[in-house]
TILUM-263273 format. One record per residue (C-alpha): x, y, z negated; residue number from 1. Coordinates in Angstrom, 1 decimal, m for minus. Example, Ala and Ser with C-alpha at 12.3 -4.5 7.8 and 13.67 -1.06 7.14 Angstrom:
BEGIN
       px       py       pz   seq
     12.3     m4.5     m7.8     1
     13.7     m1.1     m7.1     2
END
This chain:
BEGIN
       px       py       pz   seq
     62.7    m24.8   m130.9     1
     60.6    m27.2   m131.1     2
     61.7    m30.6   m131.2     3
     60.4    m34.0   m131.8     4
     60.7    m36.0   m135.2     5
     64.0    m36.9   m135.5     6
     65.5    m34.8   m133.0     7
     68.2    m32.5   m133.6     8
     68.1    m29.1   m132.5     9
     70.5    m27.1   m130.6    10
     74.0    m27.2   m132.3    11
     74.5    m24.1   m134.1    12
     71.3    m23.8   m135.6    13
     70.7    m22.4   m139.0    14
     71.0    m24.8   m141.6    15
     70.3    m28.0   m141.3    16
     67.6    m29.1   m138.4    17
     64.1    m27.8   m139.4    18
     61.7    m30.1   m136.8    19
     58.2    m28.5   m136.8    20
     55.1    m30.6   m137.9    21
     52.9    m32.7   m135.6    22
     50.6    m30.6   m134.2    23
     47.9    m33.1   m135.9    24
     49.2    m32.9   m138.9    25
     46.7    m31.0   m141.4    26
     48.2    m28.0   m143.7    27
     50.9    m26.5   m141.9    28
     49.4    m23.5   m140.2    29
     45.4    m24.7   m140.7    30
     43.1    m23.7   m143.3    31
     43.2    m25.8   m146.9    32
     40.9    m28.5   m146.1    33
     37.5    m28.7   m148.8    34
     38.6    m29.1   m151.9    35
     42.5    m28.6   m151.6    36
     44.3    m25.4   m153.8    37
     43.3    m22.5   m151.9    38
     40.3    m24.2   m149.6    39
     37.8    m21.9   m148.8    40
     34.0    m22.0   m147.2    41
     33.0    m20.7   m143.8    42
     35.3    m20.2   m141.0    43
     39.0    m20.3   m140.5    44
     39.6    m16.6   m141.1    45
     42.7    m15.5   m139.0    46
     45.4    m12.8   m140.4    47
     45.1     m9.6   m138.5    48
     48.1     m7.8   m137.1    49
     50.7     m6.3   m139.3    50
     53.0     m4.1   m137.9    51
     56.6     m4.3   m139.3    52
     56.1     m3.4   m143.6    53
     56.8      0.8   m143.4    54
     58.4      0.8   m146.1    55
     62.0      2.5   m146.5    56
     63.5     m0.9   m146.2    57
     62.2     m2.4   m143.4    58
     61.0     m6.1   m144.7    59
     61.3     m6.6   m147.8    60
     61.3    m10.2   m150.0    61
     60.9    m10.8   m153.6    62
     61.7    m12.2   m157.6    63
     61.6    m15.6   m158.8    64
     62.4    m18.1   m161.9    65
     62.8    m21.9   m161.7    66
     59.3    m23.5   m160.3    67
     57.7    m26.1   m161.4    68
     56.6    m29.2   m160.5    69
     56.3    m32.8   m158.7    70
     56.0    m32.9   m154.8    71
     53.1    m35.5   m155.2    72
     49.9    m33.7   m153.5    73
     47.1    m35.5   m152.2    74
     45.0    m34.5   m148.9    75
     45.7    m32.4   m146.4    76
     49.6    m30.8   m148.1    77
     51.0    m34.9   m148.7    78
     52.1    m34.8   m144.7    79
     55.6    m33.0   m144.9    80
     56.9    m31.4   m141.6    81
     59.9    m33.9   m139.6    82
     63.0    m34.2   m142.1    83
     65.8    m32.5   m141.8    84
     68.9    m34.5   m141.2    85
     70.8    m34.1   m144.1    86
     74.6    m32.3   m143.5    87
     77.0    m33.8   m146.1    88
     78.7    m30.5   m147.1    89
     77.6    m27.2   m148.6    90
     75.1    m24.4   m147.1    91
     73.6    m21.3   m147.1    92
     71.6    m19.1   m149.3    93
     69.1    m16.3   m149.1    94
     69.1    m12.8   m151.1    95
     64.3     m8.3   m156.0    96
     63.1     m7.7   m158.9    97
     62.5     m9.5   m162.5    98
     64.1     m9.9   m165.2    99
     64.6    m13.0   m167.0   100
     65.1    m14.6   m170.0   101
     68.7    m13.9   m170.4   102
     69.2     m9.6   m171.1   103
     71.5     m7.5   m169.7   104
     72.6     m9.9   m166.7   105
     75.3     m7.3   m164.9   106
     75.3    m10.0   m161.8   107
     74.2     m8.5   m158.7   108
     74.2    m10.3   m155.5   109
     75.0     m7.9   m152.4   110
     74.2    m10.1   m149.2   111
     74.7    m13.9   m148.4   112
     76.9    m14.6   m145.9   113
     76.5    m17.7   m143.5   114
     79.4    m19.3   m142.2   115
     78.9    m21.4   m139.5   116
     80.9    m24.8   m139.8   117
     80.4    m27.9   m137.7   118
     80.0    m31.1   m139.4   119
     81.0    m34.6   m137.7   120
     78.3    m36.4   m136.0   121
     76.1    m32.5   m135.2   122
     74.3    m30.4   m137.3   123
     75.4    m27.4   m138.8   124
     76.0    m26.1   m142.5   125
     76.9    m23.1   m143.7   126
     78.6    m21.5   m146.7   127
     77.0    m18.7   m149.4   128
     79.0    m16.1   m150.6   129
     78.0    m13.0   m152.2   130
     79.4     m9.6   m154.1   131
     78.6    m10.3   m157.7   132
     80.3     m9.4   m161.4   133
     80.2     m9.8   m164.8   134
     81.0     m7.6   m167.1   135
     80.2     m3.4   m166.9   136
     80.7     m2.3   m163.3   137
     81.9      0.7   m162.5   138
     79.2      2.0   m159.7   139
     77.9      5.6   m159.0   140
     74.5      6.8   m160.2   141
     71.8      9.6   m160.4   142
     69.0     10.1   m162.0   143
     66.9     12.1   m164.5   144
     70.3     14.3   m165.1   145
     70.8     17.8   m163.4   146
     71.2     17.9   m159.9   147
     74.7     17.0   m158.9   148
     76.3     13.8   m158.4   149
     79.6     11.9   m158.2   150
     81.8      9.7   m161.1   151
     83.4     12.4   m163.7   152
     87.2     12.6   m162.6   153
     88.0     11.2   m166.1   154
     88.9     14.6   m168.0   155
     90.3     14.2   m171.5   156
     87.0     16.8   m172.9   157
     84.5     14.3   m171.2   158
     82.7     16.9   m169.1   159
     81.3     15.8   m165.3   160
     83.8     17.5   m162.6   161
     80.8     16.1   m160.2   162
     80.4     18.0   m156.8   163
     77.3     20.1   m155.5   164
     75.5     20.1   m152.3   165
     76.6     24.1   m152.0   166
     80.1     22.7   m152.6   167
     80.1     19.7   m150.0   168
     78.0     21.7   m147.3   169
     81.3     24.4   m147.6   170
     83.1     21.9   m145.6   171
     80.5     20.4   m143.5   172
     81.2     19.9   m139.6   173
     79.0     21.0   m136.5   174
     76.3     18.1   m135.7   175
     76.5     17.0   m139.6   176
     73.7     16.8   m141.3   177
     73.7     18.5   m144.9   178
     73.5     17.4   m148.6   179
     70.4     18.3   m149.5   180
     70.8     17.7   m152.9   181
     71.9     14.8   m155.5   182
     70.8     14.2   m159.0   183
     73.1     12.1   m161.6   184
     72.1      9.7   m164.1   185
     71.9     11.9   m166.8   186
     71.1      8.3   m168.9   187
     73.5      6.5   m171.0   188
     72.7      3.1   m170.1   189
     73.2     m0.5   m172.3   190
     76.5     m2.3   m171.9   191
     76.5     m3.6   m168.6   192
     74.2     m1.1   m167.0   193
     70.9     m1.3   m165.8   194
     69.3     m2.1   m162.0   195
     67.7      1.1   m160.0   196
     64.5      0.6   m159.2   197
     62.8      2.2   m156.2   198
     62.7      4.7   m154.3   199
     59.0      4.6   m154.0   200
     57.3      7.4   m152.0   201
     54.2      9.4   m152.7   202
     53.3     12.4   m150.8   203
     56.4     15.0   m151.6   204
     57.6     13.2   m154.3   205
     60.2     10.7   m154.5   206
     60.7      8.8   m157.5   207
     62.9      5.9   m159.5   208
     63.3      4.3   m162.5   209
     65.9      3.2   m164.6   210
     66.0      1.5   m168.7   211
     63.5      3.4   m169.7   212
     62.8      6.1   m167.5   213
     60.6      6.5   m164.5   214
     61.2     10.3   m162.7   215
     59.6     11.9   m159.9   216
     61.7     14.4   m157.4   217
     60.9     17.0   m155.0   218
     61.7     15.7   m151.8   219
     62.5     19.2   m150.2   220
     65.1     20.2   m152.9   221
     65.5     17.2   m155.8   222
     63.8     19.6   m158.3   223
     62.3     17.3   m161.1   224
     58.7     17.3   m161.1   225
     58.3     15.0   m163.8   226
     59.6     12.1   m166.1   227
     58.3      9.5   m168.3   228
     59.7      8.3   m171.0   229
     58.6      3.7   m171.5   230
     59.1      2.4   m174.8   231
     60.9     m0.2   m173.7   232
     63.2     m1.7   m170.9   233
     62.0     m1.9   m167.5   234
     61.6     m5.8   m166.1   235
     60.4     m5.5   m163.3   236
     58.5     m3.9   m160.5   237
     56.9     m4.1   m156.5   238
     58.3     m3.2   m153.9   239
     55.5     m0.7   m152.3   240
     53.6      1.5   m154.3   241
     49.4      1.9   m153.1   242
     48.6      4.3   m150.5   243
     47.7      7.1   m153.2   244
     50.8      6.5   m154.8   245
     49.9      4.2   m158.0   246
     52.1      1.5   m159.0   247
     52.4     m0.9   m161.9   248
     55.6     m1.8   m163.5   249
     56.7     m5.1   m166.2   250
     58.2     m3.8   m169.1   251
     59.4     m6.2   m172.5   252
     57.3     m6.4   m175.4   253
     59.6     m4.9   m177.8   254
     63.7     m3.6   m177.8   255
     64.8     m6.9   m179.5   256
     68.0     m7.6   m177.3   257
     67.6    m11.3   m177.5   258
     63.8    m11.9   m178.1   259
     62.4     m9.2   m175.5   260
     60.0    m10.6   m173.5   261
     58.9     m9.3   m169.8   262
     55.3     m9.3   m170.3   263
     53.7     m5.7   m170.6   264
     51.9     m4.5   m167.5   265
     52.1     m0.6   m167.2   266
     50.5      1.3   m164.2   267
     52.0      5.2   m163.3   268
     50.5      7.7   m161.1   269
     53.4      8.5   m158.8   270
     52.1     11.6   m157.8   271
     52.0     13.3   m161.1   272
     54.1     11.0   m163.7   273
     51.2     10.0   m166.2   274
     50.7      6.6   m167.4   275
     47.3      4.8   m167.0   276
     46.8      1.3   m168.1   277
     48.8     m1.1   m169.7   278
     48.3     m5.0   m170.9   279
     50.3     m7.7   m172.0   280
     50.2    m10.8   m170.3   281
     49.9    m14.2   m172.2   282
     53.5    m16.0   m171.4   283
     53.6    m18.4   m174.7   284
     53.7    m21.9   m172.7   285
     57.2    m22.9   m172.5   286
     58.1    m23.0   m169.2   287
     56.2    m19.7   m168.0   288
     58.4    m17.8   m171.3   289
     61.9    m19.0   m169.3   290
     60.5    m17.7   m165.4   291
     62.0    m14.4   m163.6   292
     59.1    m12.2   m162.5   293
     58.1    m11.2   m159.7   294
     55.1     m8.5   m158.3   295
     53.7     m7.5   m155.3   296
     51.3     m4.6   m154.5   297
     48.4     m5.4   m152.1   298
     45.8     m2.8   m151.4   299
     44.4     m2.4   m154.9   300
     45.8     m5.7   m156.4   301
     49.2     m6.1   m158.2   302
     50.1     m9.5   m158.6   303
     52.9    m10.7   m161.7   304
     53.9    m13.6   m160.6   305
     56.2    m16.6   m162.5   306
     56.9    m20.2   m162.6   307
     53.5    m22.5   m162.5   308
     51.0    m18.8   m163.2   309
     50.3    m15.7   m161.6   310
     47.9    m13.0   m162.7   311
     46.1    m10.3   m160.2   312
     45.0     m7.6   m161.5   313
     42.9     m4.3   m159.9   314
     45.3     m1.6   m160.1   315
     42.8      1.3   m160.5   316
     40.9     m0.3   m163.5   317
     43.4     m3.2   m164.7   318
     41.0     m5.9   m164.8   319
     41.7     m9.2   m163.9   320
     41.4     m9.8   m160.0   321
     42.3    m14.0   m160.3   322
     45.0    m16.0   m162.7   323
     45.8    m19.9   m162.4   324
     44.5    m21.6   m160.0   325
     43.0    m25.5   m160.5   326
     45.3    m28.5   m159.3   327
     49.2    m29.0   m158.7   328
     50.3    m26.3   m156.7   329
     50.6    m22.8   m157.7   330
     51.5    m19.4   m156.1   331
     55.5    m17.7   m158.0   332
     55.3    m14.9   m155.7   333
     54.2    m12.8   m153.2   334
     55.3    m10.0   m150.8   335
     54.0     m6.5   m151.0   336
     52.0     m4.7   m148.2   337
     49.2     m5.1   m145.8   338
     49.9     m8.7   m145.4   339
     49.7    m10.8   m148.7   340
     52.2    m13.7   m148.0   341
     52.6    m16.3   m150.8   342
     55.7    m18.6   m152.2   343
     54.0    m21.8   m153.5   344
     55.8    m24.6   m156.1   345
     53.8    m28.3   m155.8   346
     56.4    m28.9   m158.4   347
     55.4    m30.5   m161.7   348
     58.3    m30.4   m163.6   349
     62.2    m29.1   m163.3   350
     63.2    m32.7   m162.5   351
     60.8    m33.7   m160.3   352
     61.4    m33.4   m155.9   353
     61.2    m30.2   m155.1   354
     57.7    m29.6   m152.8   355
     56.8    m25.9   m152.0   356
     54.6    m24.1   m149.2   357
     53.8    m20.6   m147.6   358
     50.6    m19.2   m147.9   359
     48.5    m16.4   m146.9   360
     46.6    m15.1   m149.8   361
     43.6    m13.0   m150.2   362
     44.3    m10.5   m152.4   363
     40.7     m9.8   m153.5   364
     40.3    m13.5   m154.3   365
     43.4    m15.2   m154.4   366
     42.7    m18.1   m151.9   367
     44.3    m19.7   m149.6   368
     43.7    m19.0   m145.5   369
     46.8    m21.1   m144.3   370
     49.2    m23.4   m145.3   371
     52.3    m23.9   m144.4   372
     54.4    m26.7   m145.8   373
     58.0    m26.8   m145.7   374
     59.9    m30.0   m145.7   375
     60.5    m32.1   m149.0   376
     63.4    m30.8   m150.8   377
     63.1    m27.1   m149.2   378
     62.4    m24.3   m151.4   379
     61.3    m20.7   m150.2   380
     64.3    m18.0   m150.6   381
     62.4    m14.7   m149.1   382
     60.2    m13.3   m147.0   383
     62.3    m11.4   m144.5   384
     59.3    m10.3   m142.6   385
     55.6    m10.5   m143.0   386
     54.4     m9.7   m139.5   387
     56.0    m11.8   m137.4   388
     56.4    m14.0   m140.3   389
     60.1    m14.8   m141.0   390
     60.8    m17.2   m143.4   391
     64.6    m18.0   m145.7   392
     64.1    m21.4   m146.7   393
     66.9    m23.1   m149.1   394
     67.7    m27.0   m149.6   395
     71.0    m26.8   m152.1   396
     73.5    m25.1   m150.6   397
     72.0    m25.3   m147.6   398
     70.0    m22.7   m145.8   399
     67.4    m21.8   m142.5   400
     65.5    m19.1   m141.0   401
     62.0    m20.2   m139.9   402
     60.1    m18.2   m137.5   403
     56.0    m18.8   m138.1   404
     53.3    m18.2   m135.6   405
     50.4    m15.3   m137.2   406
     48.0    m18.1   m138.4   407
     51.2    m20.0   m140.4   408
     52.0    m22.6   m137.9   409
     55.4    m23.3   m137.0   410
     57.3    m21.4   m134.0   411
     61.0    m21.2   m134.1   412
     64.4    m21.2   m136.5   413
     66.9    m19.6   m136.0   414
     70.3    m20.9   m133.8   415
     73.8    m19.4   m135.2   416
     76.4    m18.0   m132.8   417
     79.6    m18.2   m133.8   418
     79.5    m14.9   m136.7   419
     78.9    m14.5   m139.8   420
     75.5    m13.4   m140.8   421
     74.3    m10.7   m143.8   422
     71.2    m10.3   m146.0   423
     71.4     m7.9   m148.8   424
     69.3     m9.6   m151.5   425
     69.5     m8.6   m155.2   426
     69.4    m12.4   m155.6   427
     70.1    m15.5   m153.2   428
     66.2    m16.6   m153.9   429
     63.0    m15.3   m155.4   430
     63.8    m18.2   m158.3   431
     66.9    m16.2   m159.4   432
     65.4    m13.1   m160.1   433
     64.1    m11.3   m157.3   434
     60.8    m10.3   m155.6   435
     59.5    m12.2   m152.8   436
     60.0     m9.2   m150.0   437
     63.6     m7.7   m151.2   438
     66.0     m8.6   m148.8   439
     66.8     m5.2   m146.8   440
     69.4     m5.8   m143.9   441
     66.8     m7.5   m142.0   442
     63.7     m5.9   m139.5   443
     62.0     m7.6   m136.7   444
     59.5     m6.9   m133.8   445
     57.1     m9.2   m132.0   446
     59.9    m10.6   m130.7   447
     63.0    m10.1   m132.2   448
     64.6    m11.0   m135.4   449
     67.7     m8.6   m136.5   450
     70.3     m9.2   m138.9   451
     73.6     m7.9   m139.2   452
     77.0     m9.9   m139.2   453
     79.1     m9.8   m142.1   454
     81.9     m6.9   m142.4   455
     85.2     m7.6   m141.1   456
     88.6     m6.0   m141.9   457
     90.1     m4.5   m139.1   458
     93.8     m2.9   m139.4   459
     92.2      0.5   m139.8   460
     89.1     m0.2   m141.6   461
     85.7     m2.6   m142.1   462
     83.6     m3.2   m139.4   463
     80.6     m5.2   m138.1   464
     77.7     m6.1   m135.8   465
     73.8     m6.2   m135.4   466
     72.4     m9.6   m134.0   467
     69.1     m9.5   m132.2   468
     67.5    m13.0   m132.1   469
     64.4    m13.9   m130.2   470
     61.7    m15.4   m131.8   471
     60.4    m17.7   m129.1   472
     63.5    m19.7   m128.9   473
     66.2    m18.2   m132.1   474
     68.9    m17.8   m130.1   475
     70.8    m14.9   m130.1   476
     70.0    m11.9   m127.6   477
     72.5     m9.4   m128.2   478
     74.8     m8.0   m130.3   479
     75.1     m4.1   m131.4   480
     79.1     m2.6   m133.0   481
     79.1     m0.6   m135.8   482
     80.7      3.0   m134.7   483
     84.3      2.6   m135.4   484
     85.5      1.5   m138.5   485
     82.2      1.5   m140.1   486
     79.5     m1.0   m141.3   487
     75.3     m0.8   m140.2   488
     72.6     m3.2   m141.4   489
     69.2     m2.8   m140.4   490
     67.3     m0.9   m142.3   491
     63.3     m1.6   m140.3   492
     61.8     m1.0   m137.5   493
     61.2      2.9   m135.6   494
     59.0      2.6   m132.8   495
     60.8     m0.2   m130.7   496
     63.9      0.8   m131.7   497
     65.6     m0.3   m134.6   498
     66.8      1.9   m137.7   499
     70.1      1.5   m139.1   500
     72.1      2.3   m142.2   501
     75.7      3.4   m141.6   502
     77.6      2.7   m144.7   503
     80.2      5.5   m145.6   504
     83.8      4.7   m146.0   505
     86.0      6.8   m148.3   506
     86.5      9.8   m145.1   507
     83.5      9.0   m143.3   508
     80.0      9.6   m144.4   509
     77.5      7.3   m143.8   510
     74.0      8.0   m141.9   511
     71.6      6.8   m139.6   512
     71.3      5.2   m136.2   513
     69.2      3.6   m134.1   514
     69.2      0.7   m131.9   515
     67.4      0.2   m128.6   516
     65.6     m2.7   m128.1   517
     67.9     m4.0   m125.1   518
     70.9     m3.5   m127.6   519
     73.9     m1.2   m127.1   520
     75.9      1.3   m128.4   521
     73.6      2.8   m131.6   522
     72.4      6.4   m131.3   523
     73.0      9.0   m134.4   524
     70.2      9.9   m135.8   525
     71.3     11.5   m139.4   526
     75.3     11.9   m139.4   527
     76.0     12.6   m143.4   528
     79.2     15.1   m143.5   529
     82.4     13.7   m144.0   530
     82.8     16.4   m146.5   531
     80.4     13.9   m148.8   532
     81.6     11.0   m147.8   533
     84.3     10.7   m151.3   534
     80.7     10.9   m153.3   535
     78.6      8.7   m151.0   536
     81.0      5.6   m150.7   537
     81.3      5.8   m154.4   538
     77.2      4.6   m154.6   539
     77.3      1.1   m155.3   540
     75.2     m1.7   m153.5   541
     73.5      1.3   m151.5   542
     69.9      1.6   m151.3   543
     68.6      3.8   m147.7   544
     65.1      5.2   m147.3   545
     64.2      7.2   m144.0   546
     61.4      9.1   m144.5   547
     60.3     12.4   m143.7   548
     63.4     13.4   m141.1   549
     65.2     12.7   m144.8   550
     68.0     10.2   m145.8   551
     68.1      8.7   m149.0   552
     70.6      7.1   m150.3   553
     70.8      5.4   m154.2   554
     72.8      2.8   m155.6   555
     70.8     m0.5   m157.0   556
     73.0     m0.5   m160.0   557
     74.5      2.1   m162.5   558
     77.2      1.3   m165.0   559
     80.2      2.3   m166.3   560
     82.8      1.5   m169.6   561
     82.5      5.2   m170.0   562
     79.2      7.0   m171.1   563
     79.9      9.9   m169.9   564
     81.3      8.8   m166.6   565
     78.2      6.7   m166.3   566
     75.7      9.3   m167.3   567
     77.2     11.6   m164.1   568
     76.8      9.5   m161.9   569
     75.2      9.7   m158.5   570
     71.9      8.3   m158.9   571
     70.0      9.9   m155.4   572
     71.7     11.4   m152.7   573
     69.7     13.0   m150.1   574
     70.5     14.4   m146.6   575
     68.7     16.1   m143.9   576
     69.2     18.7   m141.2   577
END
């Protein structure tokens, strides 16, 4: 909601009140002035309509490292939106790819929990928590191994007792989907396991990647089409490939545990598994070397973003498209897809005041079409949706969700109810090592934003709700409960309905369901079989995708203390009718 400077929003707003800028203030949804960073000659180019991201995760945000720079920028960027009243307590985080300077980082943030607490004198703040961990976490996985699934039962001979699709389907009940196929990990991973990238789709091939291996499988039967072995560890990847099935991933420049740097780009054709061009990015600058990496794909452009600098290359031939801008303000992460939305830092050094912006960028030139400047001290954490524009911003422990118009001007911000909300992100912000569009559990259409509530424990099991927010006012429109004794979260829009992933419990299979735009009880799209629940429920921090009438579920990370158990973990489980 729009309030004059200095006024409080309705009680219950996400984070501290986020007043919009004055309509007359330049730099907020207006084209950069001549001479300003990102300025373009000629008339102001309005961004075209961009329907909900088609990727299997719905709207995704991305990865990043500590941002540089002072906030003193002259010209149209100098004026800030009205200040946030500063709450005295902690607030909330949001939620990726891109490995930072520390190797083998085991922690994984599963969701940012937004706990609503009222402050003395008005205003609202949130507390953040998440499922994370250190050390080697036993999680399920699967991959380039044989078509099977699930961890071993701990036999002394070390052999896998993993179930098969045929075995699980033998006990399938009427109305339940089939387990079409499973893949085991088949890889002995480093001490703390590793992050699994994907799924990416290219024609009739589904692709996943982990450690030093990228593999493509037939979506129909899970047969391995190809496996590409990499010389060093994967360290970054975009959320989406190109329309013709190509992707560029980041790999480390050597195999050293302590000195390897995420600086090598490798193009891969996902349809054939053949490696294309390869090049090394110069990261000798000290600040650059300490940064996480964020990647994106926009048409024929791939970006390799990090603190203080972003390099962009043509995916088709590897030629450089654009690099570091002149001036202080530098983009450090972008969203993948038809619309290239950037997070930009105008901070000269780590100890200088935080000043960040959101821009829409031309992927062919790197020039900004418009600029929205966040309030002083607030960082761009993630982009929940590129169209409509929904931005997660953070300041210390405070958190807010801001909705922008298509031209980058302020529209509204979310107003919290009495629930705790979650977004499933690999890290709390792009600065901490994720892509700008890496969050799942969030979806949006032209009128609404859809989030899930935190899982609550009942007498029998965990459960939660999906909540719809009006983008014009930021207020709650409806709440839809998950199926009995289960948890669900939004994936993306399926026509006018919200596609949700229902997570498996040990005794109940997961699945996919649709919630109509008016809310109400979810309508089952695919019900995963209860006979496969014990295997499916072991999939750690599951990522879900729906493509071609099939449901794909895979772990975000694979790890176990025992090598043989790690190899036998389910890396990909596919369901269908």
